[in-house]
N, C-alpha and C positions, 0 to 999 in steps of 0.2 A: 606551740603560742606562746609569745612572752603574754604574762600576767598584767592585769588589769594595773597601769600606773592610776591613784587616786589622788585627787587635790583635794585637801581640805582645807577648808575659809572660816573668818570670822562668823560668818549665817550659818556652816554649818551642827545637825543639832551634836548634844552626847553622844545620845543614843549610836550615831553614824561611825564614831574617833575609836579605829580601834584600843583599847587602852592596853598598857605593858608595852607598848612600841618604844623602841629607842630612838634620841633624834637626833642627825647631826645637823649642829645648828651654824648659821652662819648668812650672809649676803649673797655670796658665793656667786658675783657678778663676772662669769668670762667660765665658770665652773675650771678652774686653770688645775694644773699638779699640787697645788695647796689646798685645792678644797677635797681636792679626789685622793689626799691624806687622810682627812677628813669624814670623809663618804664612808672611804674602807675604810676605818673606824669602828663605824655603826655596825656595816654591815655583817662586820666579823666577830660583833659585842651582841648581834639580833643573829646572828647564826646559833652562838656560842649559850642561845637563851629562849633561842627555836621563838622570838622575836622578831615580827616586822619590821623593818630599819625605812623610816623617814628623813626625810629632811625639812627642817626648818626654816623660814628665811622672814622676809618682810617687804610691802611692797605699799609705794614707792619705795626707789631705794633710801634709806633715813637719811644721806647727804640730801636730796632734794627736797625731807622736809625743815631742814635747818638751815638751809642757802640756796631758797623756793628763784632768785634773781642771777641765781651761777650756774654759767650752763655746765653741763653735766654730760661730758662723752660716755655712754654704757653701754661695753663690752656688748653685753647681748639685754634686752628689755624682759619684762618679763613671762612671754609665754617662747621664745627663748631659749629664756635658764630652766624654764623646765622641759622642755622637752632634751635640755643637754641631761637634765637630771632624772628621765628616764628612761636614762642610756646607758646610765650608774648599775643596774640593777634594782636601785631603790623602793621599795613597796608605793611610795607615792610623796606629797610636801605636801607641811603646812603652811601656806600661807598667810602671812600673819599684815592685816593693812597697820600702815604705821603714820599712826595721825599723832594730832593734842595730845589725848587719852594714853596713847603706849608712850610717845617721849615722858610723860610725866610717870608714869607707872616706876613705881621703885624696883630694883633689882631683888628684892625680896617677896616684893608683891609678885613678880614675874613669873618667879621658881614655885612660888607658895599657890598662884592658884591657876596662870597660863600652864608653868610645865607638872605638874604636880595634880592641880586639881580637874580643869579640862582637861587635859593631855594624858595624867595620867600614864608616866613616862618611867618607861624602868632601868634607864639607857642614857647621859647626853656622853654627844663624842663635837668636843670643838677643837680650832686652833689655837694658839698659842697669847694673840694676842685678838681674838674674840671680844667684845666690851658690851654691856646691854645695863637697860633700867635709865631711870633717871641719873643727870649726871654723869653718865657709863661706868657708874658701879657696879654692877657686876662684871665680873671676870671670873678667867677660868680657877683662880686659886680659888675664889669665892665656892665655887661649885665644887669643889674637890673640900672644901671643906662639909660645906653642906650636903655633901656628899652618903658621910655616915648614919647620919641622926634619922637622914629620909628614906635610906636603905635602895640609896639607886648607884649607880657605875658611872663615872665618869672617865672620860679618855682626856687627853689633853694631849694635840700634836705638836709637836716644835714647826721652826720653817722646814721647807722644803727649798733647798739650794741649789741653783747653776752654774758652774762655772765660779764659784762663792758667792753667788748675787738673788738673798731671801725672791721667790718668786710671790705677785705681788699684780692686785691687778692694773694700781699703776704700773710697774714697769709695763707691763704689758701693753695699757693704751702709749705709753712713752715710743716703744717697741712699733707700732704701728702708725706713730703721727709720722719716724723719722724714716719710714720703708721699710722697716726690721724687720721681714717680714719672717725669715727666720726666727729668728729670738724669739719673734711670739709665736709660732708655732709650738716651740719645743716647749715654752710655757705654760699653754695651754695643752697643752699631748693631742691636738689636731690641731686642722686648720681655721683662724680664725672665721665666720660666716656672718647672713645677714638674711635676710626676709624680705621681700616683698613684690605690688602687686606691678606687673609692666606695665608700663603708660605710653601711652603717644610722645613719640620724637618728632622732629624736623623732617625727619625721613631722610636727615642728610646721607646715612651710612648707606641707605637702599643705592642712593646713587654713586654714591664710590663705592660699590661689591662689597663694599661691609655691613647688610645690614644688622642693624643694634638693640637687644632687648633691653629697653629702658627703665632704669630701676630709679626714685625718690627715697634716700638713706635720710635717716633723721637731722636734722638742722644741725645739731651740734654733734654728731661723728667726726674724729677726729683724726680719720685715714690718710695717709700724705696724699696729695693729688698727683693721679703716677697714671701708668699702664702695670696690669697684673697680666696674670697667669691667672686662670677660676676654674670649677669646677660646677656647674648649676646639679642643684635638685630640684627632677621633678618628678614627686611624690617618691617611687623607688628608684624611677629613671636617672642618671646621671649624664652629665651633657659636658663636655669640655669644651673648653672655649677664653678666649682675650678678653680684657674689660677696660675701659678707660674710665677714671672715677676724675671729678675735675669739672671746667670750667671751661671745656675747648674752649680755646686764647686764638685759635684760626680762627672761629667763624663768633664769634656772642662772647666770651666772657660773663657767661651767665651762671647761675645758680648754678650749683654743684649737682652734681649728675650721675649715675653708676650704667656706662652704654654697655651691656654684653654682647659680643661678636662669637655666636658659638659653632664651631667646628660639624661640620657635615652634616647640619641642618635645614630644614624645608619646613614653613608651619605658622602657623598665627597663635601668640602666643601672648596676648595684650587680653589683659583680664585675669591672668593665669599671675598664682602665688609661686616666685620660684626663689629655693635657698639658692645661697651663692658663695662658696668656701673659696677662700685665695690663699692660692698656691704659692704665689711666685710674683714678687715684684721685677717689670721687666726694665723701668724708666720714669724718667720723671714726664712731666704734663709740658709736653712742647708747642712754643707756634708757628709755623711752618709760613715759607714764603708760596708754595705754591702747592693746588692739590695732586698733583702730580707729586711732588718730592712725599706730602702727608701721604698716599701708598705706598709708596717704596719701603716706608718706615712701619706702614701697618705692617706690607706684606711680613718684615722681619720682626715688629714682636708678633707676629703670628708664627712663625717658625718655631724663635724663639720660645712659644708657652708651649707648644706642642711636647718642644722639647724636656721644657720646664716636669710638666702635666705626665708623660713618658714615664719618667723616674720615679715622680710618685703616683703609680697606676692606683697607692687605695687611700689614698689621702684625701678623706673629708669626717668633719666629725660625725660622734655614732649617736645618733638623737633617736630618740623613743617616740611614744604616742603620747600625746594630749589630747584631751576629750575637753 
């Protein structure tokens, strides 16, 4: 049985915080391969010193605080991020509220009050480009310089490159926006996924022989509109299918909706929460002149999705349990 993943927040009493832990610091949007290198360094440091390793992250994303009116396509909301972190082997996560007070905290105060005073950290792992504190003055080099005086260990991880291109959350967002799922999956280390509640739709799919489970994604989701091979998680169960994300140009050009047709499945999913991993991009969203042409295309999409999923039988993010 996996150990419990503990989430520490600003309201957590000091007495409930495991002093002496090692922390991997970052925003961790997507928990991609670059983030995982930082996490692996923290886990190794923790094992070497017999200490638990935690992620330290911020919510909401600092970008949302500084630019509240700018749409932000997050790869993972808070819960998805924590579930991914829980699947890495970390003992828990420290979630710090990013607000006006946090934004105004100097780098030195953050180190001495938050990291040393409240958390009592024994080690820190960060990425090469991580900055913190008022004016983003805090840097990996500052932590390295302060480490001997503070009696802690600091590990700074270089960027992770794929085909000579640095892995980053921004690069993954661009890949998803362009339908380059293979690129996004490679940088993430697993398929990108969303979680949502199944809602009632127009029931058109049922009439076409393709009943769908419909999920409304975040309004700022930047995923390219089109048809995808997907693998759906319902608890521990995995179900393969084909999905459309877009505005349904053949019918109404409405607000974007994710419509999932699950292969070989019968049952009522309304109100249930599903995880949907995007395994392969099949084609762009199209407008059809007739329902017959649409159904023929859906038959072809389904066959292609089945082939993609058969070629990737284990494609699904490793998710832990978060209370």
